[in-house]
C-alpha positions as CSV (number, residue, x, y, z in Angstrom):
1,X,-26.1,2.7,-13.9
2,X,-24.3,6.0,-13.0
3,X,-23.6,8.7,-15.6
4,X,-19.9,8.7,-16.7
5,X,-17.5,11.7,-15.4
6,X,-14.8,12.8,-16.0
7,X,-11.6,11.7,-15.1
8,X,-8.4,15.2,-14.4
9,X,-5.2,14.0,-14.0
10,X,-2.1,16.4,-12.4
11,X,1.3,15.1,-12.4
12,X,2.4,17.1,-8.8
13,X,5.5,17.1,-7.6
14,X,6.9,16.3,-3.6
15,X,9.9,14.9,-1.3
16,X,9.4,11.9,-2.3
17,X,9.6,12.3,-6.2
18,X,6.5,12.4,-8.5
19,X,2.5,11.8,-7.6
20,X,-0.2,11.2,-10.2
21,X,-2.9,12.7,-8.6
22,X,-6.7,12.4,-10.4
23,X,-9.9,13.9,-9.8
24,X,-13.8,13.7,-11.0
25,X,-16.2,17.0,-10.9
26,X,-16.7,16.5,-7.4
27,X,-12.7,14.5,-6.1
28,X,-10.3,13.3,-5.6
29,X,-10.0,9.9,-6.7
30,X,-6.6,8.9,-6.8
31,X,-3.2,10.0,-5.6
32,X,-0.4,7.3,-5.5
33,X,3.9,7.1,-7.1
34,X,4.8,7.1,-10.1
35,X,6.1,8.9,-12.8
36,X,4.5,8.5,-16.0
37,X,3.8,11.5,-18.4
38,X,-0.2,12.7,-17.5
39,X,-2.3,15.7,-18.9
40,X,-1.8,18.3,-16.7
41,X,-5.2,19.7,-15.9
42,X,-5.6,23.1,-13.9
43,X,-8.5,21.2,-12.4
44,X,-9.2,23.3,-8.7
45,X,-9.5,20.1,-7.0
46,X,-6.0,19.8,-8.5
47,X,-4.0,22.3,-7.6
48,X,-5.8,22.4,-4.9
49,X,-4.3,19.1,-3.4
50,X,-1.1,20.2,-4.8
51,X,-1.4,23.5,-2.7
52,X,-2.5,21.7,0.2
53,X,0.1,18.3,-0.7
54,X,2.8,21.0,-0.2
55,X,2.2,22.6,3.0
56,X,2.3,18.6,5.1
57,X,5.2,18.5,3.6
58,X,6.2,21.7,4.9
59,X,5.1,20.2,8.2
60,X,2.2,23.4,7.9
61,X,-0.9,20.7,7.0
62,X,-2.4,18.3,9.6
63,X,-5.9,17.5,7.4
64,X,-6.7,17.7,4.1
65,X,-9.3,19.5,3.3
66,X,-10.3,18.1,0.1
67,X,-13.7,15.7,-0.4
68,X,-12.7,12.3,-1.2
69,X,-14.1,9.4,-3.5
70,X,-11.8,6.2,-3.1
71,X,-12.7,3.8,-6.2
72,X,-13.1,0.4,-4.2
73,X,-15.4,-2.1,-2.5
74,X,-17.4,-1.4,0.2
75,X,-15.5,-3.7,3.0
76,X,-12.1,-1.5,0.9
77,X,-14.2,2.2,1.8
78,X,-15.1,1.2,4.8
79,X,-11.6,0.2,6.1
80,X,-10.4,3.3,4.2
81,X,-13.0,5.7,6.8
82,X,-11.4,3.5,9.6
83,X,-7.8,5.3,8.9
84,X,-9.1,8.6,8.2
85,X,-9.9,8.7,12.5
86,X,-6.5,8.3,12.9
87,X,-4.8,11.1,13.8
88,X,-1.8,13.0,12.9
89,X,1.0,12.0,14.0
90,X,-0.1,9.0,15.6
91,X,0.7,4.9,14.3
92,X,-1.8,1.9,15.3
93,X,-1.2,-1.6,14.6
94,X,-3.8,-3.6,11.7
95,X,-4.7,-5.6,14.9
96,X,-6.2,-2.0,16.3
97,X,-8.0,-0.8,12.9
98,X,-9.3,-4.4,12.7
99,X,-10.9,-3.4,16.0
100,X,-11.4,0.1,15.0
101,X,-12.7,-1.8,12.3
102,X,-14.9,-3.8,13.8
103,X,-14.0,-7.1,13.1
104,X,-10.8,-8.0,15.3
105,X,-10.7,-11.1,13.5
106,X,-10.3,-9.2,9.8
107,X,-6.7,-8.0,9.7
108,X,-5.7,-9.7,7.0
109,X,-8.2,-8.2,5.4
110,X,-7.5,-4.7,7.0
111,X,-4.6,-4.6,5.9
112,X,-5.2,-6.3,2.1
113,X,-7.7,-3.2,1.5
114,X,-4.9,-1.2,2.9
115,X,-2.8,-2.0,0.5
116,X,-5.6,-1.3,-2.4
117,X,-5.7,2.1,-0.8
118,X,-6.1,4.7,-3.7
119,X,-5.2,8.3,-2.2
120,X,-2.2,7.8,-0.5
121,X,-1.5,10.8,2.1
122,X,-4.8,11.4,2.4
123,X,-6.3,9.0,3.2
124,X,-3.6,7.7,5.9
125,X,-2.5,3.5,5.1
126,X,1.1,4.9,6.9
127,X,-0.4,5.3,9.9
128,X,-0.8,1.7,10.1
129,X,2.4,-0.7,11.8
130,X,3.4,-4.1,12.3
131,X,1.2,-4.8,16.0
132,X,5.5,-5.4,17.0
133,X,6.5,-2.0,15.9
134,X,8.3,-2.7,12.6
135,X,6.2,-0.6,9.8
136,X,4.4,-3.7,7.7
137,X,3.9,-3.1,4.1
138,X,3.7,0.2,1.9
139,X,2.1,-0.3,-1.8
140,X,5.1,3.3,-2.9
141,X,7.4,1.4,-0.9
142,X,8.9,1.1,2.6
143,X,11.1,3.8,2.3
144,X,8.5,6.2,1.6
145,X,6.5,4.9,4.6
146,X,9.6,5.5,7.3
147,X,9.8,9.2,5.3
148,X,5.8,10.2,5.9
149,X,6.0,9.0,10.1
150,X,8.6,10.9,10.5
151,X,7.5,13.8,9.1
152,X,4.8,13.6,11.3
153,X,6.3,12.7,14.1
154,X,8.5,15.5,14.7
155,X,6.3,19.1,12.9
156,X,3.1,17.0,15.0
157,X,3.7,20.1,17.7
158,X,4.4,22.3,15.6
């Protein structure tokens, strides 16, 4: 049994609306879209996340530097690790992701794990698209995925 760790939360304003961030003493544990009232912690990781998100949306940051600890099954965590290898401004298909993950037949399971990604943007599931080039799904909403892909495409060369 792991010792209890306290979660800190912060509401962060982005061009896509309010996002709720959580962290423990060591890492960011979640970042999701929402407009819920939360205790606004000044935990250093959450303040740094707010700065890095601001720089990302300004097109100045292409790689996040924060430690991440998403909560999920071992399978989900492995899939999310695969997502971290997709370069800024690039996309891959769900089939390519399953192949990179090491199990080309697990396309549906990989896509489901993407949908449960608890750390939006930093673990870039928005960079995965359908094989035919369509956007596919996105738990934050397809318009947010489209915005993120366009942002990265436009600022990729700066």
